[in-house]
Each structure stands twice: as C-alpha cells, then as structure tokens.
RODO-2510 file (C-alpha; in nm, 4 decimals, decimal comma):
residues 336
     n   res          X          Y          Z
     1     m     4,3911    10,8522   -15,6179
     2     e     4,2030    10,5635   -15,7439
     3     v     4,0407    10,5801   -16,0812
     4     l     3,6711    10,5390   -15,9690
     5     p     3,6627    10,8266   -15,7181
     6     l     3,8369    11,0482   -15,9825
     7     v     3,5815    10,9600   -16,2450
     8     a     3,3041    11,0184   -16,0078
     9     l     3,4384    11,3512   -15,9076
    10     v     3,4619    11,4722   -16,2679
    11     a     3,1199    11,3359   -16,3547
    12     v     2,9347    11,4912   -16,0427
    13     s     3,1274    11,8199   -16,0788
    14     a     3,0289    11,8561   -16,4385
    15     a     2,6559    11,7659   -16,3639
    16     v     2,6469    12,0269   -16,0832
    17     a     2,8088    12,2846   -16,3079
    18     g     2,5431    12,2087   -16,5643
    19     v     2,2554    12,2513   -16,3217
    20     a     2,4075    12,5763   -16,2060
    21     r     2,3619    12,7159   -16,5569
    22     r     1,9800    12,6844   -16,5098
    23     t     1,9806    12,8643   -16,1710
    24     p     2,0643    13,2186   -16,0678
    25     v     2,3473    13,0861   -15,8558
    26     p     2,6972    13,1144   -16,0133
    27     a     2,8442    12,7704   -16,0820
    28     p     3,1613    12,8212   -15,8549
    29     l     2,9478    12,8957   -15,5435
    30     l     2,7081    12,5950   -15,6099
    31     l     3,0102    12,3611   -15,6659
    32     v     3,1846    12,4655   -15,3472
    33     a     2,8535    12,4358   -15,1481
    34     v     2,7856    12,0833   -15,2950
    35     g     3,1435    11,9854   -15,2166
    36     l     3,1096    12,0963   -14,8559
    37     v     2,7896    11,8853   -14,8118
    38     a     2,9327    11,5834   -15,0014
    39     a     3,2450    11,5837   -14,7810
    40     y     3,0283    11,4589   -14,4997
    41     v     2,8202    11,1968   -14,6896
    42     p     2,9119    10,8456   -14,5786
    43     g     3,1064    10,6632   -14,8440
    44     v     3,2569    10,9748   -15,0094
    45     p     3,6342    10,9279   -15,0194
    46     s     3,8806    11,1761   -14,8849
    47     y     4,0146    11,4051   -15,1632
    48     a     4,3355    11,5237   -15,0126
    49     l     4,5237    11,7476   -15,2583
    50     d     4,8929    11,7535   -15,3155
    51     p     5,0067    12,1188   -15,3960
    52     h     5,2963    11,9840   -15,5954
    53     i     5,0415    11,8281   -15,8289
    54     v     4,7694    12,1060   -15,8244
    55     l     4,9880    12,3977   -15,9013
    56     p     5,1750    12,2668   -16,2095
    57     l     4,8890    12,0591   -16,3506
    58     l     4,5657    12,2596   -16,2774
    59     l     4,6855    12,6288   -16,2636
    60     p     4,8598    12,6566   -16,6062
    61     p     4,5656    12,5506   -16,8286
    62     l     4,3144    12,7636   -16,6327
    63     l     4,5367    13,0687   -16,6531
    64     h     4,5979    12,9979   -17,0292
    65     t     4,2300    12,9886   -17,1204
    66     a     4,1569    13,3066   -16,9220
    67     a     4,4440    13,4896   -17,0831
    68     v     4,3784    13,3793   -17,4453
    69     d     4,0120    13,4920   -17,4113
    70     s     4,1169    13,8333   -17,2712
    71     s     4,1693    14,1367   -17,4884
    72     y     4,5285    14,2531   -17,4912
    73     l     4,4196    14,6004   -17,5943
    74     d     4,1632    14,6370   -17,3255
    75     l     4,4154    14,5117   -17,0520
    76     r     4,6767    14,7479   -17,1854
    77     a     4,4295    15,0384   -17,1643
    78     n     4,3515    14,9549   -16,8035
    79     m     4,7119    14,8608   -16,6963
    80     r     4,7231    15,1065   -16,3989
    81     p     4,4202    14,9796   -16,2065
    82     i     4,5051    14,6262   -16,2958
    83     a     4,8602    14,6642   -16,1498
    84     l     4,7379    14,8490   -15,8467
    85     l     4,5033    14,5547   -15,7787
    86     s     4,7090    14,2452   -15,8829
    87     v     5,0317    14,3690   -15,7149
    88     g     4,9603    14,6487   -15,4755
    89     y     4,6332    14,5131   -15,3331
    90     v     4,7608    14,1549   -15,2916
    91     l     5,0638    14,2816   -15,0969
    92     f     4,8462    14,5068   -14,8927
    93     a     4,5977    14,2338   -14,8163
    94     t     4,8813    13,9970   -14,7275
    95     l     5,0110    14,2385   -14,4648
    96     a     4,6693    14,3327   -14,3391
    97     v     4,5431    13,9814   -14,2984
    98     g     4,8831    13,8633   -14,1638
    99     y     4,9032    14,1308   -13,8942
   100     a     4,5352    14,1038   -13,7963
   101     t     4,5754    13,7306   -13,7626
   102     y     4,8900    13,7654   -13,5595
   103     l     4,6991    13,9862   -13,3164
   104     v     4,3923    13,7706   -13,2912
   105     v     4,5236    13,4142   -13,2892
   106     p     4,7400    13,3473   -12,9766
   107     g     5,0628    13,1772   -13,0253
   108     l     5,0893    13,2440   -13,3967
   109     s     5,4046    13,4119   -13,5107
   110     l     5,3978    13,6951   -13,7504
   111     p     5,5727    13,5082   -14,0451
   112     v     5,3232    13,2293   -14,0151
   113     a     5,0358    13,4674   -14,0102
   114     l     5,1736    13,6370   -14,3273
   115     v     5,1776    13,2947   -14,4894
   116     l     4,8016    13,2821   -14,4311
   117     g     4,7675    13,6307   -14,5565
   118     a     4,9375    13,5508   -14,8873
   119     v     4,7080    13,2410   -14,9245
   120     v     4,3750    13,4336   -14,8954
   121     a     4,4902    13,7686   -15,0578
   122     p     4,4195    13,7045   -15,4259
   123     p     4,0473    13,7041   -15,5175
   124     d     3,9410    13,4103   -15,7340
   125     a     3,9294    13,4818   -16,1091
   126     v     3,6467    13,2497   -16,2201
   127     a     3,3991    13,3222   -15,9440
   128     a     3,4451    13,7012   -15,9595
   129     t     3,4031    13,7172   -16,3454
   130     a     3,1017    13,4862   -16,3330
   131     i     2,9286    13,7019   -16,0706
   132     a     3,0238    14,0244   -16,2574
   133     r     2,8660    13,8950   -16,5739
   134     r     2,5519    13,7845   -16,3932
   135     l     2,5144    14,1301   -16,2349
   136     g     2,5743    14,3099   -16,5690
   137     l     2,8598    14,5147   -16,4423
   138     p     3,0246    14,7580   -16,6853
   139     s     3,2672    14,5952   -16,9307
   140     r     3,5612    14,7999   -16,8003
   141     v     3,5078    14,6670   -16,4478
   142     t     3,4885    14,3163   -16,5667
   143     t     3,8021    14,3736   -16,7771
   144     i     3,9890    14,4973   -16,4702
   145     l     3,8741    14,2015   -16,2652
   146     q     3,9958    13,9621   -16,5438
   147     g     4,3311    14,1289   -16,5716
   148     e     4,3759    14,1353   -16,1948
   149     s     4,3033    13,7651   -16,1734
   150     l     4,5673    13,6876   -16,4389
   151     v     4,8536    13,8372   -16,2449
   152     n     4,7438    13,8350   -15,8736
   153     d     4,8327    13,4596   -15,8347
   154     a     5,1890    13,5398   -15,9342
   155     t     5,2117    13,8051   -15,6597
   156     a     5,0454    13,5972   -15,4002
   157     i     5,2619    13,2805   -15,4640
   158     t     5,5756    13,4860   -15,4540
   159     a     5,4668    13,6579   -15,1297
   160     y     5,3774    13,3156   -14,9933
   161     n     5,7271    13,1786   -15,0684
   162     v     5,8989    13,4761   -14,9018
   163     a     5,6740    13,4460   -14,5954
   164     l     5,7143    13,0718   -14,5797
   165     a     6,0925    13,1120   -14,5844
   166     a     6,0774    13,3565   -14,3001
   167     a     5,8507    13,1214   -14,1059
   168     v     6,0884    12,8197   -14,1347
   169     g     6,3983    13,0351   -14,0716
   170     t     6,5497    13,0134   -14,4223
   171     s     6,4725    13,3748   -14,5272
   172     a     6,7505    13,6119   -14,6334
   173     g     6,5662    13,9067   -14,4702
   174     w     6,3449    14,1767   -14,6311
   175     a     6,6077    14,2614   -14,8819
   176     g     6,6211    13,8987   -14,9974
   177     g     6,2473    13,8898   -15,0026
   178     v     6,2340    14,1937   -15,2304
   179     a     6,5007    14,0503   -15,4566
   180     e     6,3099    13,7140   -15,4793
   181     f     5,9940    13,8972   -15,5772
   182     l     6,1690    14,0878   -15,8489
   183     l     6,3371    13,7847   -15,9760
   184     a     6,0098    13,6040   -15,9972
   185     s     5,8189    13,8858   -16,1637
   186     v     6,0880    13,9976   -16,4102
   187     g     6,1959    13,6473   -16,4692
   188     g     5,8456    13,5225   -16,5401
   189     v     5,7752    13,7981   -16,7900
   190     g     6,1099    13,7434   -16,9519
   191     v     6,0537    13,3701   -16,9977
   192     g     5,7154    13,4427   -17,1521
   193     l     5,8739    13,6948   -17,3895
   194     l     6,1326    13,4466   -17,4968
   195     l     5,8890    13,1752   -17,5642
   196     m     5,5901    13,3595   -17,7209
   197     v     5,7281    13,4273   -18,0659
   198     p     5,8751    13,0789   -18,1357
   199     i     5,5657    12,9080   -18,0149
   200     h     5,3457    13,1357   -18,2321
   201     q     5,5682    13,0741   -18,5381
   202     l     5,5344    12,6986   -18,4810
   203     r     5,1541    12,7337   -18,4544
   204     k     5,1398    12,9137   -18,7824
   205     r     5,3382    12,6462   -18,9663
   206     l     5,1527    12,3439   -18,8382
   207     r     4,8740    12,2507   -19,0734
   208     e     4,7541    11,9239   -18,9073
   209     p     4,4775    12,0149   -18,6690
   210     l     4,5535    11,7161   -18,4252
   211     l     4,9193    11,8179   -18,4007
   212     q     4,8096    12,1860   -18,3576
   213     n     4,5811    12,0961   -18,0732
   214     t     4,8354    11,8851   -17,9075
   215     l     5,0838    12,1770   -17,9163
   216     s     4,8131    12,4092   -17,7826
   217     l     4,7536    12,1731   -17,4768
   218     l     5,1181    12,1669   -17,4056
   219     i     5,1866    12,5328   -17,4267
   220     p     5,0848    12,6349   -17,0761
   221     f     5,2699    12,3471   -16,9155
   222     v     5,5842    12,4241   -17,1133
   223     a     5,5691    12,7930   -17,0191
   224     y     5,5053    12,7197   -16,6505
   225     a     5,7725    12,4493   -16,6224
   226     a     6,0356    12,6670   -16,8079
   227     a     5,9872    12,9627   -16,5731
   228     e     5,9764    12,7503   -16,2572
   229     r     6,3043    12,5872   -16,3660
   230     v     6,4905    12,9274   -16,3328
   231     h     6,2978    13,0120   -16,0118
   232     a     6,0729    13,2692   -16,1985
   233     s     5,6996    13,3059   -16,1900
   234     g     5,5408    13,0358   -16,4008
   235     v     5,2119    13,2228   -16,3683
   236     l     5,3444    13,5321   -16,5402
   237     a     5,5124    13,3237   -16,8101
   238     v     5,1908    13,1422   -16,8971
   239     v     4,9903    13,4739   -16,8950
   240     v     5,2453    13,6536   -17,1295
   241     v     5,2594    13,3697   -17,3795
   242     a     4,8794    13,3325   -17,3762
   243     l     4,8056    13,7051   -17,4246
   244     y     5,0363    13,7091   -17,7228
   245     l     4,8974    13,4025   -17,8719
   246     g     4,5346    13,5273   -17,8226
   247     h     4,6244    13,8634   -17,9767
   248     r     4,7776    13,6960   -18,2786
   249     n     4,5311    13,4137   -18,3058
   250     w     4,3833    13,5351   -18,6467
   251     q     4,7071    13,4427   -18,8023
   252     v     4,6574    13,0687   -18,7352
   253     d     4,4524    12,8487   -18,9753
   254     f     4,0755    12,8993   -18,9332
   255     a     3,9785    12,5345   -18,9072
   256     t     4,2463    12,4669   -18,6554
   257     r     4,1237    12,7590   -18,4471
   258     l     3,7666    12,6283   -18,4464
   259     q     3,8731    12,2888   -18,3187
   260     e     4,1171    12,4418   -18,0726
   261     e     3,8501    12,6543   -17,9230
   262     a     3,6147    12,3627   -17,8765
   263     v     3,8923    12,1582   -17,7078
   264     w     3,9842    12,4314   -17,4682
   265     k     3,6234    12,5005   -17,3637
   266     v     3,5903    12,1389   -17,2631
   267     v     3,9170    12,1468   -17,0663
   268     a     3,8326    12,4724   -16,8971
   269     f     3,4768    12,3483   -16,8092
   270     v     3,6013    12,0241   -16,6597
   271     l     3,8951    12,1779   -16,4694
   272     e     3,6893    12,4700   -16,3295
   273     s     3,4126    12,2329   -16,2177
   274     v     3,6633    11,9940   -16,0420
   275     v     3,8656    12,2653   -15,8817
   276     f     3,5636    12,4287   -15,7077
   277     a     3,4146    12,0951   -15,5961
   278     l     3,7608    12,0057   -15,4550
   279     i     3,7563    12,3314   -15,2542
   280     g     3,4432    12,2131   -15,0745
   281     l     3,5615    11,8544   -15,0434
   282     q     3,8797    11,9715   -14,8585
   283     l     3,6914    12,0858   -14,5463
   284     p     3,7438    11,7601   -14,3481
   285     v     4,1109    11,7530   -14,4475
   286     v     4,1533    12,1078   -14,3221
   287     l     3,9690    12,0485   -14,0049
   288     r     4,1777    11,7466   -13,9219
   289     g     4,4892    11,9552   -13,9574
   290     l     4,3924    12,2374   -13,7237
   291     s     4,5377    12,0545   -13,4153
   292     e     4,4858    12,2814   -13,1113
   293     y     4,2738    12,5368   -13,3113
   294     e     3,9208    12,3903   -13,3154
   295     g     3,5548    12,4421   -13,2427
   296     l     3,4276    12,7839   -13,1738
   297     a     3,7760    12,9349   -13,1483
   298     a     3,8576    12,8239   -13,5065
   299     a     3,5245    12,9512   -13,6253
   300     w     3,5947    13,2893   -13,4680
   301     y     3,9333    13,3058   -13,6286
   302     a     3,7793    13,2189   -13,9745
   303     v     3,5260    13,4946   -13,9455
   304     a     3,7887    13,7444   -13,8337
   305     v     4,0045    13,6651   -14,1326
   306     f     3,7030    13,6885   -14,3663
   307     v     3,6103    14,0310   -14,2307
   308     v     3,9597    14,1591   -14,2710
   309     v     3,9796    14,0379   -14,6286
   310     v     3,6639    14,2212   -14,7132
   311     v     3,7426    14,5382   -14,5382
   312     a     4,0994    14,5420   -14,6772
   313     r     3,9449    14,5328   -15,0347
   314     f     3,7407    14,8395   -14,9725
   315     v     4,0243    15,0129   -14,7910
   316     w     4,2582    14,9685   -15,0873
   317     v     4,0154    15,0058   -15,3766
   318     f     3,8824    15,3528   -15,3168
   319     p     4,2074    15,5347   -15,2664
   320     a     4,3755    15,3412   -15,5554
   321     t     4,0860    15,4520   -15,7739
   322     f     4,0601    15,8179   -15,6787
   323     v     4,4100    15,9311   -15,5538
   324     p     4,5591    15,8995   -15,9011
   325     r     4,2772    16,1183   -16,0406
   326     w     4,3477    16,3764   -15,7735
   327     v     4,7148    16,3979   -15,8412
   328     s     4,7134    16,3701   -16,2289
   329     a     4,5218    16,6069   -16,4599
   330     r     4,6078    16,3652   -16,7440
   331     i     4,4375    16,0719   -16,5777
   332     r     4,1349    16,2864   -16,5099
   333     t     4,1136    16,3897   -16,8893
   334     r     4,1832    16,0464   -17,0215
   335     e     3,9412    15,8576   -16,7914
   336     p     3,6443    16,0662   -16,7160
***
C-alpha cells in the first residue's frame, strides 16, 4: 500500500472515532458505516487486505491491550460461562451456520460452508464491549463478554483451519481435526506459560522507560510468533502472557507504567479505528470476489447467514446459562 492512502486511512479513521465519542453511536458501528460509504466515493483507493499481514500485525496488539486491561480474578471467577461461550458457542455456531449455509446456497460443499461458519462465529470483542458499556449492563455480563472475546478468536481460527483443510482435501479426518484443535489450544497456553515469567522478570529489571516501552510493544508479537512457530494458537499465547503481566503490573516501576499505559492507549485507539474502517472499505473487494453469487441471491444468502448467527446465539446462551444451575446445587448456591 502507498504511504499517502495509509496516512489518509489512519487520519480519517481517528477523526471518525473522535466524532463517535460525541454521539450515542458506538465508534465501531460508525466506523464500519463510514467505511461502507467511503468505499464507493470516487477517488478512494481499494484497500485489499492480506490476511498474512493482518493476523500477525493487527491481532496481537489488540488482544494484548484487551487482556492487560482485564481482571484476572474476575475472569477466573467466571471461567465456566466464558469457556462455554468462547469454545462451546463458537464450535456450535460454526456447525449451525455451516450446515444452514450448505442447505441454502446451491452448489456449496459442506466443508466450504463450515469455513464460512468459522469466520462469522466469534462475536467481535471491541464492538460488544463498547455497546455493553453504553447500555450500562451489569459488570459481570461485561466481564463475561470480555473474557469470551479474548479466547473465541483462538477457537474460531483453529476451526477455520480444520474446515479449510477439509475443503481443499488435505484434512486427516475428524480425528485429525480434534488433534489439531487440542494441539493449538494446549500448545498456545503452554507457550504463554513458558514466556510470561521470563518476560515479567525482564520488565521488572528494566529501569529505562524507553526500553521498557519498546519491550512492551514487542511482547504480543513475540508471544504470537513463538506459538505459531510450533503450530500452536498465537491468540492464546498472547492472552496468557498479557493476563499475567496485567495481574503483576503493580510490580513494575510506577513511572514506566504511566508512560506504558499512555503508549498502549494510542496504539489501541489507532488500530481499532483503522480495523473497523477497513471492514467497511472491504465491501467492493468482497463483492468482486463473489463470482456467480451476486445481486439479490447474494443478499438473500447474507441475510440468511445473519439470522442464523443471531438465532444460534440465543439457542446456545440460554441452555448454557440455566442447565448447569439445574444439574448442580453448588452452582446454584455460589451464583444466585
């Protein structure tokens, strides 16, 4: 991408996000809407994204900031609902959306439909949390949404890889898919556990704020790359390291923490603004790649997938909430 369009993208995205703070509309929704409109303005360049760049460069810092700001104690207290949503729901939604798409779209194979299901299964972290705060939802609900968003990308990316392997004919079958999922999840957590203590010890011993902030900016990329190197989940590695560092943040020099917080606020604001604007700007690129699926037929398929995603959420959430209470007196007592 040329420099000028990139600078314009960052500047306009930041301006729209700033305007959104003065309106009742959450910034992610306004940024996507503006991106959709801007995509068809004459003179606006085509912003085609390369997933090999987006995942390793944009996802790790966004996950890191969300995890560092999360409460480890609150997440641990709500581990069961978070796990049911971030793992159970994502897999359920992948299957539900995939099978429904397979039935609705003619000529689409089931493995390809499951690839689509994995793509749309995980709810977005930033948008959900922003809307929850605007609505004043209870803190426990917001904590569960935040915890879900930290892990659900790992589940979805792994499910996506398994479905994609089946779609292109390189899959080792369901047993191989389960093994890959376990390797990614357990391996990602393992890499995070191996890295978190040495990184924290290094942070405590660095007294130069500039070096400390440089290390802080590198941490999510190092954790992600190390996990992906061994075919584990980079998402989980980043989350584990960030949760530990956030929980132990009080042990780091105070002046360094103040500067580090300011740096990460800027990074998170810029990246979040750009990402949501890019989602809207991708519409022409997506439409050009639809080939034989176009016009009203493509619109109908999109509406059908949207409805299935929403219904699947309700179908999963209520049983996942109340069934454990029915079968366990301990849960009823601990969580009135």
